[in-house]
Steps between C-alpha positions, in 0.01 A plus 500: 500500500755754619874504430717675757821629387745719711619793311779726622313826518603823641337408823592136476133394514347205345278536188238253417399454115155366424445343159134580518582864551745497214220340265249759565762778448573362150133475403448857602801609298383338188144636540620845547731466183212395292265765617738792434609366162131474391442860618812608311382362172139619528623853564648496152868501588556226268315417179613357149512769233483504126791703332242775446480576872146367494425207753474147345160443664356817371637440140335149521172649596524750210569256226283219626556164675578322182840649479741678725746781428834347543788710634678415182272723298692810394559760229794361300541826291314744279547661153389844393344524162362831344128431587527220768716346754547118520543349846639153520364295793696200643280221626546157668352232279221406765349843515174598312589773248353847532233638270474860379246573770722381785769758441550871532796688340651727757714806408698656773727811519769482775366477846207737450188291545287790383641429154406144485286416189324182417339367169365178375722295276413476135553132493699205654682243276702189591865468427690190377618398843174509699512868609280775400536830305281778628431767243472826702437858366799703415717587813481887549847681516671484827285211627581137563254218443375217723194273540253450769212247552171680414361494849817605678542857614708713268785512748545129476669372190768250359852651525582652151775315306755664245351685220643509142448711186349308201743644252814394681425134610568131428146403489476132389727200439455139355748217511490360144528159375865508464522612880610856396315781686301746285476832679261770414630857566372857480751774480789360278377711198652263259429568128211304340612205285862521610724261694690685780840448645460213746812576679340802661248285698462221740222343703501499880303249705415500856225468762595826664681757288608691812731225583776566240723226610234238434409600134581280204614657167478355152618646164244591235466295196300759299344831551243664262222750545342433841648133540820371657583133491742350752640157588307385819735403772475141623433625843198669378380211293550234781539694799266480804194722548545799717276617781489823315317336211611441141842634397509848331705602201609855399730633230817688574646753257872483517684819547171697485214543723528181691226251570142575416218445759330176440159329585588205261476150633580263207259202447630202321362373171461108503632312213239439226340167452603286192182613312354847555131502575416784266579562137384875481498761784466867512643756740372863554546792718198718568336751727112525548411254226223323683246622239671332211679195650210257445482573134887478451524174687207325355585607147851381506402166685279446185807531269743284703635676804506282808676690774494875602754704715352827611753751649266750675659839514313668794134430381226657729206343304338157526779312339537254779144405488505462113797278528336274765197483288705378195685249720157369608403451141814283451745757337861448618577864591746632769513846640838640599504833696762712332485864645831624360468812283618508145636151506318316218813373343633349825147358569494312166848361579378387846195346328714323244708336768198372698311394193797295369383200714148490367506633145649396164428845351394837677343790339559854651200724413275748678148446591383731214678283237326198348652252253309472180556191288319554166472126431340419833782272595642490863805676609678167565445403142660832369796451731573134371477633146749760569741304716597207284867605559633452849677834476177699524478630845253792451204576277435860427138617406408839352245723671206699361391789718115565513311824579199590689304401186231780553419383845463727790434239766644164592368231255272263688609191305877566569780648307518223227134566403489872542827647338521430128684805358884523495808660357630350179856410574608270769684637801788311664461130593443273810687183574432131582814366672651153556631545853820296447604735222525813732836660541645482852489880522108481468517821295164589341341810361140397574447390144776239483782326688869470425563139413779256567763431237366232267139629503326733281147633433220456235274772379135394459338616176232756571262308272542210737480657841494832652431673833209718521619771736201696643726780580275811444180411669221717625629801695377363829727210474784664292575789743624240761816481275596842628523376864837325444675294246624166645799467267838611643641687219185667379403853618166550667265684263457789753878576469612740211745231386509299169178655398536381150554134594289231334412384861286808542178594343572723198384854548386463871770683683561445871154581657215256545248729321254322254526647147150569349559255211648225720232226411582545123879489524733215401244373252668434154366161418202291609613169625219273632698165466541427869158626590337260249711214629407576858132516429510176318714298765435665831123595498250300698218470251248407776567828701597701195805653664876429501619261790713759678176703568365221716553473872400137548675185351307363222546267194603773272790602737600140531507446142734794442721395774538154349564631146859402493642253258 
């Protein structure tokens, strides 16, 4: 059908419009549009990209079909430590986490691609909000750090985030049971065991510290050592989650150097149940203790410990595998990655807060320290005997320091069997703490905590219970103490400082050089009490060895694990 319509043209002629002709014109136009659009895409003019400038399809091929690299994957920030750099990765919850073999640490110097350096990470750990912490080697001076997927070219990497120095940093935070925020800080340089002037400090909360008009401030309640406690604003407690992730908290020094850099995202401690699940727990901070962890855990399980909190201070041995093996055997043990240098007191405070939900009592000892109860009773029995009064919030136990005992190699049966010679007089003490008795400042000097008003401590008679501290072991083990001391206010042994301190090995100096008579030192009295007890209670008579020397689960191990009153 044709429709004729007269149009006033320049020539005044008639124009005939055909619907059929119009139809085919539209079809041709659509076909051409689709054709040219397809060519445009396939020529690579448009493609989705990861923030790292690598294509989404390529990244998917690299990490496998089981997971895709979301554009939300990014470097949140990095922290430079003396011997490593920590890189914090931000992840969406749906993404498969990286392993050490997936990543490469990339160091760059300006725009000069010839100076790019790449190294494998030392380890990858998870953080408390589902992200990851990549432990890269130390960043060279003048370089910045980034990450790449292992099969990317070195020119393709995630965009670098802000980088902080470890000794001027807010590095962790916890929202405590009373809804206050406990902030852990490096750089305040407060005196040990002393309460600071709280009017000098305030906490600052925000999702983006660059937006100064959107920050929330709160006055400090207490400040001591490396810990500042503040009232948590209701906006933070009850506010909505941000697209930037969990809220951050920092500390501002009023009238001083301003606000410290922060990587701290406070997590909230849930209120404890009516009855705590464990009567006796242990908290420790250690580095490279995989070789002795089994003996330490299994022995203390046999005398009443039910729960272990391990604060891992940058181990590079098989500690994760050892902890997993102990978990498989039924021991309730948790590893907390704690990379911060010289922060043992802060780490113990952090542990005390986290353990309060689970534990009636928490012991703070090292992995070379073993409770020795002469009567063969359990730890829980001793605690009950010394806490008839509700005022007792801490139990202090004296320590005996053992020497190499004539050995030159690690004892095959473990430290409790191998080291039997010690110095005569006890050295210091270690504490078992009732968490509710802790002072709000969380002040501790490793050996004991400051207590709330109304609480006091009890000293255990050394004829009832002591700690065997296998402090001076064979040189192969002992020389590790020269690496770095974990306590905040204790000088490293390589430094010419406080050389006469009881913390040091007498007469050793500042160099890790083995004295010719090392194997015979620190041997003033022969003490086989704990060794004899261990051989009686923890030896598998069928296999003729101690249970912590066995790799597979057996009846002897199960008996020791269940030897709790």
